[in-house]
N, C-alpha and C positions, 0 to 999 in steps of 0.2 A: 815818304816824308818822316815817318816815325823812326826809321833806321838812320836817317841823316841827323836827327835831333838826339839820338842816343849818345850817351857818354862813351869815351874810349874804353873804359872798364867794362861797360855793358856790351859793347860791340866785340871786344877782344877776349873777354873772359866769360861774361854772362851767357851770351848766345851759344858759344861752343860747348860750355858745360851743360846747358839745357839740352842741346842736341845730343850730346853724349849720354845724358841721363835717359832721354827718350829712346835712343838706340839700345841702351842697356836693358831698360824695362821691356822693350819689345823682344829683344833677344832672349831674356830670361823667361818671358811668358811663352815664347815659341819652344824653348828647351823643355819647359815643364809639360807643355802639351805633347811634345814628342815622346817624353818619358811616359806620359799617360797612355799614349797610343801603344807603346810597348807593353805596358801593364795590361791594357785591354786584350792584347793578343795572347799574353801568357797566363793571365789570371782572371777568372770571372768575377772575383771580388772587387775589381776595379770599376765595375759599373756604378754609375752615380745613383744608387738607390738610397733609401733612408737609412739612418743609423739604427742599429739594434742595441738598445739599452746602454748607450755610451753617455755617461754623465759628464757634465762640464767640469773640468778640473781634474778628473781622474784619468782621462785618456788624452794624450797629446795628439793634436790634429796635424802635426808636422813631424817629419823624420828628423829635422834639424832643431827641434825644441823651440825655444823662444825666438831665436833668430829666424827660423822658418816661418813661425806664426806671424812675425812682424813683416817678413817678406810677402806672405800671402795677403796681409792687409794692404800693403803698398801696391801690390799687383791688382787687387780688386779696385782700389781707388783709381789706379791708372786705367783699368778697363772701363770704369764708369765714366771718367773724363773723356777718354778717347771715343767711347760710343756716343756721348753727347756731341762732341765736336764732329764726329763723322755723320751723325744724324743731321745736324744743322748745315753741314757742308754738302749734303747730297742735293742734286738739282731740284728734287721734288719739294724739299722743305726749306729752301733758302728764303722763301717769302714769309715763312713763319717766324723768322728772327724778330725779336721786339726792337722797336725804335725808341730812342730816348724822347720822352715827353709827347710821343705821338703813336701810342699803341692802342688800338681799339680793344674793347672787352672781348670780342670773339677771338682775337689773336692771343690774348692772355689766357683764355680758357683752353685754346688749342695747345699752347705751350705747357700749361699745367697737365693736360691729359697726356701729352707726349712724354713729359718728364716722369709722370706716374707710371706709364707703361714701361719706359726704359728702366726705372728703378725697381719695378716689380720683376722684370726679367733678369736682373743682375744676379740674384742668388742661383737661379737655375742655370744661367750662363756659366758662372764660375764653377758650379758643381759638374756640369757637363764637360767642361774643358779639363777637369781634374786639378784645377788650381787650389781648391779647398774641398774638404769633406764636411765642413761645418754646415748645419742646417738652417741657421739664421732665423730663429724664432718661428719657423713654420716647417712642416714636414714636406718640403719640396720634392723629396725623393719618392713620393707616392704616385707621381705621374706615370701612367702605364708606358708611355713611349720612352721613358728613361731606362727601361729594361730591354729595349731593342738594340742589340749589339751593332747591327749594320748602320743604323741611324746615328748612334753615338760615335762610331768609328769614322763615318764619313764627315760628321760635323767637326770632329777633332782634326781630321786630315785637311778639310777645307780651311779651317782657321789657321793651321800651321802653314799650309801652302800659300794662302793669300797674304798672310802676315809676312812671310819670308819674301814673297814677290814684291810687296810694298817696300820692305826694308832694303832689298837689293836695288830696286828701281830708284828710290830716293837717294841712297848713298852713291850708287854708281853714276847716276845722272848728274848729281852735284859735283862729284869728283871730275867727271868728264867735262862738264862746263867750265870748271876752274882750270883744268889743264888746257883747254882750248883758249880760254882767256889769257892764261899765262904765256902760252906760246905765240899769241898774237894772231891766231888763225881766224878770229872772229871778225876781222876787218875785211 
């Protein structure tokens, strides 16, 4: 119903641009993770440990300077939003979605706890994937398991593989459905 009420500009320009933006952000994050996997294989310094005496403003956190830092911020926000959307889309937590004017206090507390856990895991998540090396006001690099090469390597490979699989599935199935519809084979 919302799609039918959308304006032609929104249908013909807004939705495709939003889809291209999501595809681009997913592709860029997968590329960064793939480069991080290569770094892990070639250099031990790529492990997501804490920073050693790197003062803010003296050391650049990105190879590409200000553009790279801005890209890291955009990717971290994208990962945050996609993790929240993925969390509430999972079959176990769909009942936790708040309802307008009819949300009990226990459901509000459950939402607060869930969002707190997701937001607390975001710095470690982005450091483990190699998206940023910034410590975000806490020394999240002190966790012992962040020094385990196999765990970090499998985590990065799992993220890259599953994100690529989702990307290919969504794009190829949408294109396949449109081709079938265009050729009239759906009747």
